[in-house]
MARSE-712320 format. One record per residue (C-alpha): residue number from 1; x, y, z. Coordinates in nm, 3 decimals. Layout:
<pts>
<pt><n>NUM</n><x>X</x><y>Y</y><z>Z</z></pt>
...
</pts>
This chain:
<pts>
<pt><n>1</n><x>-0.129</x><y>1.189</y><z>1.127</z></pt>
<pt><n>2</n><x>0.030</x><y>1.505</y><z>0.983</z></pt>
<pt><n>3</n><x>-0.089</x><y>1.833</y><z>1.143</z></pt>
<pt><n>4</n><x>-0.348</x><y>2.030</y><z>0.954</z></pt>
<pt><n>5</n><x>-0.207</x><y>2.231</y><z>0.667</z></pt>
<pt><n>6</n><x>-0.451</x><y>2.522</y><z>0.663</z></pt>
<pt><n>7</n><x>-0.170</x><y>2.754</y><z>0.776</z></pt>
<pt><n>8</n><x>0.060</x><y>2.637</y><z>0.498</z></pt>
<pt><n>9</n><x>-0.136</x><y>2.750</y><z>0.196</z></pt>
<pt><n>10</n><x>0.124</x><y>2.990</y><z>0.068</z></pt>
<pt><n>11</n><x>0.276</x><y>2.994</y><z>-0.278</z></pt>
<pt><n>12</n><x>0.561</x><y>2.752</y><z>-0.335</z></pt>
<pt><n>13</n><x>0.759</x><y>3.026</y><z>-0.511</z></pt>
<pt><n>14</n><x>1.022</x><y>3.265</y><z>-0.376</z></pt>
<pt><n>15</n><x>1.150</x><y>3.026</y><z>-0.111</z></pt>
<pt><n>16</n><x>0.815</x><y>2.982</y><z>0.060</z></pt>
<pt><n>17</n><x>0.719</x><y>2.627</y><z>0.171</z></pt>
<pt><n>18</n><x>0.503</x><y>2.427</y><z>-0.061</z></pt>
<pt><n>19</n><x>0.170</x><y>2.319</y><z>0.092</z></pt>
<pt><n>20</n><x>0.039</x><y>1.964</y><z>0.088</z></pt>
<pt><n>21</n><x>-0.230</x><y>2.077</y><z>-0.157</z></pt>
<pt><n>22</n><x>0.036</x><y>2.229</y><z>-0.385</z></pt>
<pt><n>23</n><x>0.233</x><y>1.906</y><z>-0.376</z></pt>
<pt><n>24</n><x>-0.077</x><y>1.706</y><z>-0.460</z></pt>
<pt><n>25</n><x>-0.164</x><y>1.937</y><z>-0.749</z></pt>
<pt><n>26</n><x>0.188</x><y>1.903</y><z>-0.886</z></pt>
<pt><n>27</n><x>0.175</x><y>1.525</y><z>-0.841</z></pt>
<pt><n>28</n><x>-0.154</x><y>1.507</y><z>-1.031</z></pt>
<pt><n>29</n><x>0.019</x><y>1.633</y><z>-1.343</z></pt>
<pt><n>30</n><x>0.179</x><y>1.424</y><z>-1.610</z></pt>
<pt><n>31</n><x>0.482</x><y>1.195</y><z>-1.615</z></pt>
<pt><n>32</n><x>0.636</x><y>1.047</y><z>-1.305</z></pt>
<pt><n>33</n><x>0.460</x><y>1.289</y><z>-1.071</z></pt>
<pt><n>34</n><x>0.123</x><y>1.183</y><z>-1.209</z></pt>
<pt><n>35</n><x>0.211</x><y>0.817</y><z>-1.158</z></pt>
<pt><n>36</n><x>0.310</x><y>0.886</y><z>-0.799</z></pt>
<pt><n>37</n><x>-0.020</x><y>1.063</y><z>-0.740</z></pt>
<pt><n>38</n><x>-0.212</x><y>0.766</y><z>-0.885</z></pt>
<pt><n>39</n><x>-0.011</x><y>0.533</y><z>-0.665</z></pt>
<pt><n>40</n><x>-0.112</x><y>0.719</y><z>-0.349</z></pt>
<pt><n>41</n><x>-0.471</x><y>0.759</y><z>-0.472</z></pt>
<pt><n>42</n><x>-0.498</x><y>0.380</y><z>-0.514</z></pt>
<pt><n>43</n><x>-0.429</x><y>0.325</y><z>-0.138</z></pt>
<pt><n>44</n><x>-0.137</x><y>0.074</y><z>-0.164</z></pt>
<pt><n>45</n><x>-0.192</x><y>-0.047</y><z>0.193</z></pt>
<pt><n>46</n><x>-0.538</x><y>-0.163</y><z>0.082</z></pt>
<pt><n>47</n><x>-0.434</x><y>-0.332</y><z>-0.244</z></pt>
<pt><n>48</n><x>-0.469</x><y>-0.678</y><z>-0.095</z></pt>
<pt><n>49</n><x>-0.830</x><y>-0.605</y><z>0.001</z></pt>
<pt><n>50</n><x>-0.917</x><y>-0.675</y><z>-0.364</z></pt>
<pt><n>51</n><x>-0.625</x><y>-0.889</y><z>-0.479</z></pt>
<pt><n>52</n><x>-0.625</x><y>-1.104</y><z>-0.165</z></pt>
<pt><n>53</n><x>-0.974</x><y>-1.246</y><z>-0.227</z></pt>
<pt><n>54</n><x>-0.857</x><y>-1.343</y><z>-0.578</z></pt>
<pt><n>55</n><x>-0.582</x><y>-1.556</y><z>-0.424</z></pt>
<pt><n>56</n><x>-0.828</x><y>-1.713</y><z>-0.182</z></pt>
<pt><n>57</n><x>-1.083</x><y>-1.780</y><z>-0.457</z></pt>
<pt><n>58</n><x>-0.825</x><y>-1.941</y><z>-0.685</z></pt>
<pt><n>59</n><x>-0.677</x><y>-2.168</y><z>-0.418</z></pt>
<pt><n>60</n><x>-1.020</x><y>-2.300</y><z>-0.320</z></pt>
<pt><n>61</n><x>-1.145</x><y>-2.332</y><z>-0.678</z></pt>
<pt><n>62</n><x>-0.860</x><y>-2.530</y><z>-0.833</z></pt>
<pt><n>63</n><x>-0.838</x><y>-2.908</y><z>-0.821</z></pt>
<pt><n>64</n><x>-0.465</x><y>-2.926</y><z>-0.903</z></pt>
<pt><n>65</n><x>-0.160</x><y>-2.709</y><z>-0.848</z></pt>
<pt><n>66</n><x>-0.131</x><y>-2.663</y><z>-1.224</z></pt>
<pt><n>67</n><x>-0.438</x><y>-2.437</y><z>-1.212</z></pt>
<pt><n>68</n><x>-0.279</x><y>-2.193</y><z>-0.970</z></pt>
<pt><n>69</n><x>-0.083</x><y>-1.979</y><z>-1.214</z></pt>
<pt><n>70</n><x>-0.249</x><y>-1.953</y><z>-1.552</z></pt>
<pt><n>71</n><x>-0.277</x><y>-1.654</y><z>-1.786</z></pt>
<pt><n>72</n><x>-0.632</x><y>-1.590</y><z>-1.662</z></pt>
<pt><n>73</n><x>-0.561</x><y>-1.619</y><z>-1.289</z></pt>
<pt><n>74</n><x>-0.253</x><y>-1.398</y><z>-1.322</z></pt>
<pt><n>75</n><x>-0.453</x><y>-1.142</y><z>-1.524</z></pt>
<pt><n>76</n><x>-0.725</x><y>-1.130</y><z>-1.258</z></pt>
<pt><n>77</n><x>-0.469</x><y>-1.097</y><z>-0.979</z></pt>
<pt><n>78</n><x>-0.289</x><y>-0.813</y><z>-1.156</z></pt>
<pt><n>79</n><x>-0.610</x><y>-0.629</y><z>-1.239</z></pt>
<pt><n>80</n><x>-0.742</x><y>-0.642</y><z>-0.885</z></pt>
<pt><n>81</n><x>-0.402</x><y>-0.558</y><z>-0.739</z></pt>
<pt><n>82</n><x>-0.365</x><y>-0.210</y><z>-0.893</z></pt>
<pt><n>83</n><x>-0.605</x><y>-0.100</y><z>-1.172</z></pt>
<pt><n>84</n><x>-0.918</x><y>-0.200</y><z>-0.980</z></pt>
<pt><n>85</n><x>-0.798</x><y>0.006</y><z>-0.685</z></pt>
<pt><n>86</n><x>-0.727</x><y>0.305</y><z>-0.908</z></pt>
<pt><n>87</n><x>-1.083</x><y>0.275</y><z>-1.040</z></pt>
<pt><n>88</n><x>-1.253</x><y>0.218</y><z>-0.705</z></pt>
<pt><n>89</n><x>-1.075</x><y>0.491</y><z>-0.512</z></pt>
<pt><n>90</n><x>-1.056</x><y>0.727</y><z>-0.809</z></pt>
<pt><n>91</n><x>-1.436</x><y>0.726</y><z>-0.842</z></pt>
<pt><n>92</n><x>-1.462</x><y>0.765</y><z>-0.465</z></pt>
<pt><n>93</n><x>-1.229</x><y>1.065</y><z>-0.456</z></pt>
<pt><n>94</n><x>-1.400</x><y>1.239</y><z>-0.750</z></pt>
<pt><n>95</n><x>-1.734</x><y>1.250</y><z>-0.570</z></pt>
<pt><n>96</n><x>-1.585</x><y>1.307</y><z>-0.223</z></pt>
<pt><n>97</n><x>-1.363</x><y>1.601</y><z>-0.317</z></pt>
<pt><n>98</n><x>-1.561</x><y>1.855</y><z>-0.113</z></pt>
<pt><n>99</n><x>-1.613</x><y>1.623</y><z>0.184</z></pt>
<pt><n>100</n><x>-1.247</x><y>1.527</y><z>0.198</z></pt>
<pt><n>101</n><x>-1.152</x><y>1.887</y><z>0.266</z></pt>
<pt><n>102</n><x>-1.275</x><y>1.822</y><z>0.622</z></pt>
<pt><n>103</n><x>-1.128</x><y>1.472</y><z>0.658</z></pt>
<pt><n>104</n><x>-0.803</x><y>1.462</y><z>0.860</z></pt>
<pt><n>105</n><x>-0.708</x><y>1.125</y><z>0.704</z></pt>
<pt><n>106</n><x>-0.643</x><y>1.315</y><z>0.381</z></pt>
<pt><n>107</n><x>-0.369</x><y>1.516</y><z>0.547</z></pt>
<pt><n>108</n><x>-0.141</x><y>1.217</y><z>0.597</z></pt>
<pt><n>109</n><x>-0.132</x><y>0.886</y><z>0.417</z></pt>
<pt><n>110</n><x>-0.399</x><y>0.972</y><z>0.161</z></pt>
<pt><n>111</n><x>-0.440</x><y>1.253</y><z>-0.090</z></pt>
<pt><n>112</n><x>-0.720</x><y>1.486</y><z>-0.178</z></pt>
<pt><n>113</n><x>-0.859</x><y>1.473</y><z>-0.530</z></pt>
<pt><n>114</n><x>-0.649</x><y>1.676</y><z>-0.771</z></pt>
<pt><n>115</n><x>-0.776</x><y>1.520</y><z>-1.092</z></pt>
<pt><n>116</n><x>-0.599</x><y>1.640</y><z>-1.403</z></pt>
<pt><n>117</n><x>-0.704</x><y>1.506</y><z>-1.741</z></pt>
<pt><n>118</n><x>-0.441</x><y>1.227</y><z>-1.734</z></pt>
<pt><n>119</n><x>-0.561</x><y>1.118</y><z>-1.390</z></pt>
<pt><n>120</n><x>-0.927</x><y>1.114</y><z>-1.498</z></pt>
<pt><n>121</n><x>-0.826</x><y>0.918</y><z>-1.808</z></pt>
<pt><n>122</n><x>-0.635</x><y>0.667</y><z>-1.595</z></pt>
<pt><n>123</n><x>-0.937</x><y>0.612</y><z>-1.369</z></pt>
<pt><n>124</n><x>-1.165</x><y>0.563</y><z>-1.671</z></pt>
<pt><n>125</n><x>-0.915</x><y>0.328</y><z>-1.836</z></pt>
<pt><n>126</n><x>-0.900</x><y>0.120</y><z>-1.517</z></pt>
<pt><n>127</n><x>-1.277</x><y>0.075</y><z>-1.535</z></pt>
<pt><n>128</n><x>-1.257</x><y>-0.021</y><z>-1.903</z></pt>
<pt><n>129</n><x>-0.987</x><y>-0.273</y><z>-1.818</z></pt>
<pt><n>130</n><x>-1.230</x><y>-0.429</y><z>-1.572</z></pt>
<pt><n>131</n><x>-1.480</x><y>-0.477</y><z>-1.854</z></pt>
<pt><n>132</n><x>-1.203</x><y>-0.638</y><z>-2.058</z></pt>
<pt><n>133</n><x>-1.175</x><y>-0.916</y><z>-1.799</z></pt>
<pt><n>134</n><x>-1.506</x><y>-1.047</y><z>-1.935</z></pt>
<pt><n>135</n><x>-1.323</x><y>-1.145</y><z>-2.252</z></pt>
<pt><n>136</n><x>-1.091</x><y>-1.388</y><z>-2.071</z></pt>
<pt><n>137</n><x>-1.324</x><y>-1.535</y><z>-1.808</z></pt>
<pt><n>138</n><x>-1.613</x><y>-1.782</y><z>-1.835</z></pt>
<pt><n>139</n><x>-1.973</x><y>-1.662</y><z>-1.822</z></pt>
<pt><n>140</n><x>-2.019</x><y>-1.802</y><z>-1.472</z></pt>
<pt><n>141</n><x>-1.774</x><y>-1.537</y><z>-1.346</z></pt>
<pt><n>142</n><x>-1.938</x><y>-1.244</y><z>-1.522</z></pt>
<pt><n>143</n><x>-2.203</x><y>-1.159</y><z>-1.258</z></pt>
<pt><n>144</n><x>-1.930</x><y>-1.114</y><z>-0.999</z></pt>
<pt><n>145</n><x>-1.707</x><y>-0.904</y><z>-1.224</z></pt>
<pt><n>146</n><x>-1.993</x><y>-0.684</y><z>-1.340</z></pt>
<pt><n>147</n><x>-2.123</x><y>-0.661</y><z>-0.983</z></pt>
<pt><n>148</n><x>-1.788</x><y>-0.529</y><z>-0.869</z></pt>
<pt><n>149</n><x>-1.782</x><y>-0.258</y><z>-1.136</z></pt>
<pt><n>150</n><x>-2.142</x><y>-0.153</y><z>-1.073</z></pt>
<pt><n>151</n><x>-2.097</x><y>-0.133</y><z>-0.696</z></pt>
<pt><n>152</n><x>-1.761</x><y>0.042</y><z>-0.731</z></pt>
<pt><n>153</n><x>-1.941</x><y>0.324</y><z>-0.911</z></pt>
<pt><n>154</n><x>-2.270</x><y>0.310</y><z>-0.723</z></pt>
<pt><n>155</n><x>-2.100</x><y>0.328</y><z>-0.383</z></pt>
<pt><n>156</n><x>-1.973</x><y>0.680</y><z>-0.450</z></pt>
<pt><n>157</n><x>-2.151</x><y>0.824</y><z>-0.754</z></pt>
<pt><n>158</n><x>-2.499</x><y>0.975</y><z>-0.782</z></pt>
<pt><n>159</n><x>-2.780</x><y>0.903</y><z>-0.812</z></pt>
<pt><n>160</n><x>-2.757</x><y>0.605</y><z>-0.578</z></pt>
<pt><n>161</n><x>-2.439</x><y>0.696</y><z>-0.385</z></pt>
<pt><n>162</n><x>-2.478</x><y>0.408</y><z>-0.142</z></pt>
<pt><n>163</n><x>-2.214</x><y>0.547</y><z>0.093</z></pt>
<pt><n>164</n><x>-2.452</x><y>0.821</y><z>0.207</z></pt>
<pt><n>165</n><x>-2.732</x><y>0.584</y><z>0.309</z></pt>
<pt><n>166</n><x>-2.700</x><y>0.403</y><z>0.643</z></pt>
<pt><n>167</n><x>-2.679</x><y>0.024</y><z>0.609</z></pt>
<pt><n>168</n><x>-2.673</x><y>0.041</y><z>0.228</z></pt>
<pt><n>169</n><x>-2.320</x><y>0.177</y><z>0.261</z></pt>
<pt><n>170</n><x>-2.227</x><y>-0.134</y><z>0.458</z></pt>
<pt><n>171</n><x>-2.421</x><y>-0.377</y><z>0.239</z></pt>
<pt><n>172</n><x>-2.277</x><y>-0.243</y><z>-0.086</z></pt>
<pt><n>173</n><x>-1.925</x><y>-0.309</y><z>0.037</z></pt>
<pt><n>174</n><x>-1.979</x><y>-0.670</y><z>-0.054</z></pt>
<pt><n>175</n><x>-1.799</x><y>-0.551</y><z>-0.367</z></pt>
<pt><n>176</n><x>-1.475</x><y>-0.653</y><z>-0.189</z></pt>
<pt><n>177</n><x>-1.590</x><y>-1.016</y><z>-0.184</z></pt>
<pt><n>178</n><x>-1.671</x><y>-1.025</y><z>-0.555</z></pt>
<pt><n>179</n><x>-1.315</x><y>-1.054</y><z>-0.691</z></pt>
<pt><n>180</n><x>-1.274</x><y>-1.373</y><z>-0.489</z></pt>
<pt><n>181</n><x>-1.605</x><y>-1.510</y><z>-0.612</z></pt>
<pt><n>182</n><x>-1.509</x><y>-1.426</y><z>-0.971</z></pt>
<pt><n>183</n><x>-1.173</x><y>-1.600</y><z>-0.933</z></pt>
<pt><n>184</n><x>-1.333</x><y>-1.910</y><z>-0.782</z></pt>
<pt><n>185</n><x>-1.593</x><y>-1.925</y><z>-1.058</z></pt>
<pt><n>186</n><x>-1.324</x><y>-1.877</y><z>-1.323</z></pt>
<pt><n>187</n><x>-1.112</x><y>-2.174</y><z>-1.218</z></pt>
<pt><n>188</n><x>-1.388</x><y>-2.401</y><z>-1.085</z></pt>
<pt><n>189</n><x>-1.640</x><y>-2.333</y><z>-1.361</z></pt>
<pt><n>190</n><x>-1.912</x><y>-2.307</y><z>-1.095</z></pt>
<pt><n>191</n><x>-2.044</x><y>-2.059</y><z>-0.841</z></pt>
<pt><n>192</n><x>-1.876</x><y>-2.055</y><z>-0.498</z></pt>
<pt><n>193</n><x>-2.062</x><y>-2.215</y><z>-0.205</z></pt>
<pt><n>194</n><x>-2.345</x><y>-1.987</y><z>-0.096</z></pt>
<pt><n>195</n><x>-2.242</x><y>-2.004</y><z>0.271</z></pt>
<pt><n>196</n><x>-1.888</x><y>-1.893</y><z>0.183</z></pt>
<pt><n>197</n><x>-2.016</x><y>-1.609</y><z>-0.033</z></pt>
<pt><n>198</n><x>-2.252</x><y>-1.494</y><z>0.243</z></pt>
<pt><n>199</n><x>-1.973</x><y>-1.518</y><z>0.499</z></pt>
<pt><n>200</n><x>-1.737</x><y>-1.314</y><z>0.281</z></pt>
<pt><n>201</n><x>-2.007</x><y>-1.053</y><z>0.220</z></pt>
<pt><n>202</n><x>-2.075</x><y>-1.019</y><z>0.592</z></pt>
<pt><n>203</n><x>-1.702</x><y>-0.990</y><z>0.655</z></pt>
<pt><n>204</n><x>-1.681</x><y>-0.696</y><z>0.414</z></pt>
<pt><n>205</n><x>-1.978</x><y>-0.530</y><z>0.585</z></pt>
<pt><n>206</n><x>-1.800</x><y>-0.544</y><z>0.918</z></pt>
<pt><n>207</n><x>-1.474</x><y>-0.431</y><z>0.760</z></pt>
<pt><n>208</n><x>-1.632</x><y>-0.127</y><z>0.596</z></pt>
<pt><n>209</n><x>-1.824</x><y>-0.018</y><z>0.903</z></pt>
<pt><n>210</n><x>-1.528</x><y>-0.056</y><z>1.135</z></pt>
<pt><n>211</n><x>-1.318</x><y>0.151</y><z>0.895</z></pt>
<pt><n>212</n><x>-1.587</x><y>0.421</y><z>0.902</z></pt>
<pt><n>213</n><x>-1.560</x><y>0.478</y><z>1.276</z></pt>
<pt><n>214</n><x>-1.266</x><y>0.723</y><z>1.248</z></pt>
<pt><n>215</n><x>-1.474</x><y>0.917</y><z>0.993</z></pt>
<pt><n>216</n><x>-1.777</x><y>0.967</y><z>1.220</z></pt>
<pt><n>217</n><x>-1.701</x><y>1.326</y><z>1.316</z></pt>
<pt><n>218</n><x>-1.576</x><y>1.443</y><z>0.971</z></pt>
<pt><n>219</n><x>-1.881</x><y>1.281</y><z>0.807</z></pt>
<pt><n>220</n><x>-2.119</x><y>1.443</y><z>1.053</z></pt>
<pt><n>221</n><x>-1.950</x><y>1.779</y><z>0.997</z></pt>
<pt><n>222</n><x>-1.999</x><y>1.733</y><z>0.622</z></pt>
<pt><n>223</n><x>-2.363</x><y>1.626</y><z>0.664</z></pt>
<pt><n>224</n><x>-2.295</x><y>1.270</y><z>0.544</z></pt>
<pt><n>225</n><x>-2.517</x><y>0.995</y><z>0.683</z></pt>
<pt><n>226</n><x>-2.353</x><y>0.654</y><z>0.724</z></pt>
<pt><n>227</n><x>-2.413</x><y>0.346</y><z>0.933</z></pt>
<pt><n>228</n><x>-2.142</x><y>0.466</y><z>1.171</z></pt>
<pt><n>229</n><x>-2.280</x><y>0.822</y><z>1.205</z></pt>
<pt><n>230</n><x>-2.629</x><y>0.683</y><z>1.266</z></pt>
<pt><n>231</n><x>-2.524</x><y>0.431</y><z>1.529</z></pt>
<pt><n>232</n><x>-2.245</x><y>0.622</y><z>1.696</z></pt>
<pt><n>233</n><x>-1.914</x><y>0.467</y><z>1.799</z></pt>
<pt><n>234</n><x>-2.039</x><y>0.233</y><z>2.071</z></pt>
<pt><n>235</n><x>-2.322</x><y>0.075</y><z>1.871</z></pt>
<pt><n>236</n><x>-2.104</x><y>0.059</y><z>1.560</z></pt>
<pt><n>237</n><x>-1.868</x><y>-0.168</y><z>1.750</z></pt>
<pt><n>238</n><x>-2.166</x><y>-0.390</y><z>1.830</z></pt>
<pt><n>239</n><x>-2.274</x><y>-0.387</y><z>1.464</z></pt>
<pt><n>240</n><x>-1.927</x><y>-0.494</y><z>1.351</z></pt>
<pt><n>241</n><x>-1.918</x><y>-0.764</y><z>1.617</z></pt>
<pt><n>242</n><x>-2.249</x><y>-0.903</y><z>1.493</z></pt>
<pt><n>243</n><x>-2.148</x><y>-0.889</y><z>1.125</z></pt>
<pt><n>244</n><x>-1.817</x><y>-1.062</y><z>1.189</z></pt>
<pt><n>245</n><x>-1.974</x><y>-1.325</y><z>1.412</z></pt>
<pt><n>246</n><x>-2.223</x><y>-1.405</y><z>1.135</z></pt>
<pt><n>247</n><x>-1.938</x><y>-1.412</y><z>0.883</z></pt>
<pt><n>248</n><x>-1.751</x><y>-1.666</y><z>1.096</z></pt>
<pt><n>249</n><x>-2.069</x><y>-1.876</y><z>1.117</z></pt>
<pt><n>250</n><x>-2.101</x><y>-1.871</y><z>0.738</z></pt>
<pt><n>251</n><x>-1.747</x><y>-1.995</y><z>0.692</z></pt>
<pt><n>252</n><x>-1.797</x><y>-2.249</y><z>0.971</z></pt>
<pt><n>253</n><x>-2.079</x><y>-2.398</y><z>0.763</z></pt>
<pt><n>254</n><x>-1.825</x><y>-2.463</y><z>0.488</z></pt>
<pt><n>255</n><x>-1.540</x><y>-2.579</y><z>0.714</z></pt>
<pt><n>256</n><x>-1.509</x><y>-2.543</y><z>1.090</z></pt>
<pt><n>257</n><x>-1.144</x><y>-2.445</y><z>1.056</z></pt>
<pt><n>258</n><x>-1.236</x><y>-2.151</y><z>0.835</z></pt>
<pt><n>259</n><x>-1.499</x><y>-2.038</y><z>1.083</z></pt>
<pt><n>260</n><x>-1.248</x><y>-2.057</y><z>1.368</z></pt>
<pt><n>261</n><x>-1.001</x><y>-1.844</y><z>1.172</z></pt>
<pt><n>262</n><x>-1.264</x><y>-1.579</y><z>1.094</z></pt>
<pt><n>263</n><x>-1.348</x><y>-1.574</y><z>1.464</z></pt>
<pt><n>264</n><x>-1.048</x><y>-1.348</y><z>1.515</z></pt>
<pt><n>265</n><x>-1.250</x><y>-1.050</y><z>1.387</z></pt>
<pt><n>266</n><x>-1.524</x><y>-1.035</y><z>1.654</z></pt>
<pt><n>267</n><x>-1.249</x><y>-1.085</y><z>1.913</z></pt>
<pt><n>268</n><x>-1.053</x><y>-0.797</y><z>1.759</z></pt>
<pt><n>269</n><x>-1.342</x><y>-0.550</y><z>1.758</z></pt>
<pt><n>270</n><x>-1.444</x><y>-0.647</y><z>2.112</z></pt>
<pt><n>271</n><x>-1.088</x><y>-0.583</y><z>2.227</z></pt>
<pt><n>272</n><x>-1.073</x><y>-0.242</y><z>2.056</z></pt>
<pt><n>273</n><x>-1.410</x><y>-0.144</y><z>2.203</z></pt>
<pt><n>274</n><x>-1.310</x><y>-0.236</y><z>2.558</z></pt>
<pt><n>275</n><x>-0.945</x><y>-0.127</y><z>2.553</z></pt>
<pt><n>276</n><x>-0.781</x><y>0.213</y><z>2.574</z></pt>
<pt><n>277</n><x>-0.653</x><y>0.182</y><z>2.216</z></pt>
<pt><n>278</n><x>-0.780</x><y>0.460</y><z>1.991</z></pt>
<pt><n>279</n><x>-0.987</x><y>0.338</y><z>1.699</z></pt>
<pt><n>280</n><x>-0.790</x><y>0.580</y><z>1.483</z></pt>
<pt><n>281</n><x>-0.479</x><y>0.382</y><z>1.569</z></pt>
<pt><n>282</n><x>-0.645</x><y>0.040</y><z>1.536</z></pt>
<pt><n>283</n><x>-0.770</x><y>0.142</y><z>1.192</z></pt>
<pt><n>284</n><x>-0.412</x><y>0.145</y><z>1.063</z></pt>
<pt><n>285</n><x>-0.349</x><y>-0.206</y><z>1.202</z></pt>
<pt><n>286</n><x>-0.640</x><y>-0.346</y><z>1.007</z></pt>
<pt><n>287</n><x>-0.457</x><y>-0.413</y><z>0.677</z></pt>
<pt><n>288</n><x>-0.197</x><y>-0.619</y><z>0.864</z></pt>
<pt><n>289</n><x>-0.468</x><y>-0.828</y><z>1.030</z></pt>
<pt><n>290</n><x>-0.642</x><y>-0.886</y><z>0.699</z></pt>
<pt><n>291</n><x>-0.314</x><y>-0.982</y><z>0.532</z></pt>
<pt><n>292</n><x>-0.239</x><y>-1.244</y><z>0.797</z></pt>
<pt><n>293</n><x>-0.589</x><y>-1.393</y><z>0.784</z></pt>
<pt><n>294</n><x>-0.594</x><y>-1.386</y><z>0.403</z></pt>
<pt><n>295</n><x>-0.257</x><y>-1.558</y><z>0.387</z></pt>
<pt><n>296</n><x>-0.374</x><y>-1.834</y><z>0.619</z></pt>
<pt><n>297</n><x>-0.694</x><y>-1.876</y><z>0.416</z></pt>
<pt><n>298</n><x>-0.495</x><y>-1.906</y><z>0.094</z></pt>
<pt><n>299</n><x>-0.252</x><y>-2.154</y><z>0.250</z></pt>
<pt><n>300</n><x>-0.546</x><y>-2.363</y><z>0.367</z></pt>
<pt><n>301</n><x>-0.687</x><y>-2.371</y><z>0.015</z></pt>
<pt><n>302</n><x>-0.350</x><y>-2.457</y><z>-0.137</z></pt>
<pt><n>303</n><x>-0.294</x><y>-2.743</y><z>0.105</z></pt>
<pt><n>304</n><x>-0.614</x><y>-2.903</y><z>-0.027</z></pt>
<pt><n>305</n><x>-0.433</x><y>-2.981</y><z>-0.354</z></pt>
<pt><n>306</n><x>-0.073</x><y>-2.976</y><z>-0.232</z></pt>
<pt><n>307</n><x>-0.051</x><y>-3.106</y><z>0.126</z></pt>
<pt><n>308</n><x>0.217</x><y>-2.961</y><z>0.350</z></pt>
<pt><n>309</n><x>0.395</x><y>-3.293</y><z>0.394</z></pt>
<pt><n>310</n><x>0.452</x><y>-3.313</y><z>0.019</z></pt>
<pt><n>311</n><x>0.637</x><y>-2.983</y><z>0.030</z></pt>
<pt><n>312</n><x>0.872</x><y>-3.101</y><z>0.304</z></pt>
<pt><n>313</n><x>1.206</x><y>-3.262</y><z>0.204</z></pt>
</pts>
């Protein structure tokens, strides 16, 4: 974390240091600076949270390797890699601008909202691009694509603003599972197994609530009610443990090997809860854990249609 910048709010002119807020305002302008601002706004370390499920959905939905890279699967992967993140986090930052003034996470690896007209236009265009995916996907995938867009807005924007209602904030984060469901439905022409969808949804609930633990004090200071602020740190760990255990059970119902792999999450949260490791530190390890698990899930799906021994010389 970077130290608070409240004592740095001087003008950038006449040799005086430029504050973080000044840098963000400059980056929110046009040209290359605006692109860099959008890049940080989109949370690059979290890109695979949306694009990763697409890879998993495709590998389990195809029946031949030839279906892995098609114009539609590549389009979905590219959309959920960057534009979908610009849309999701752009909407979030618009409606959290005041709250984020109190959030220490915004003083380091994230930025506070400094939305110029080009930035607002980019966020809106990213949402419109999501609607355009309906033109290249089958109808069976549409509920998942539309569900993602609706929840991406509803999570942060009034009047529903799910993120300010305990348990609905957690439940609505099933939006992270929907890209994978859409990808599966696109290549398979059918809905994903209900147990897998339920397991993925429960996984996202645990993921969201665990990620909210470092925000407990800033959210309370801002008067924001969340599952984590309601339960407190100790009971939030228990909530995440329960959600991730249920997620593993859902995947176990599809394939015992998948359930065993997802079992790493309840073990992880139990270890964090009982160890001396700060949750603020563990929070930054989370993308790496998800990347490893997602990679193994995708490899497992790929080996269904292209066994490992066929790849060996």
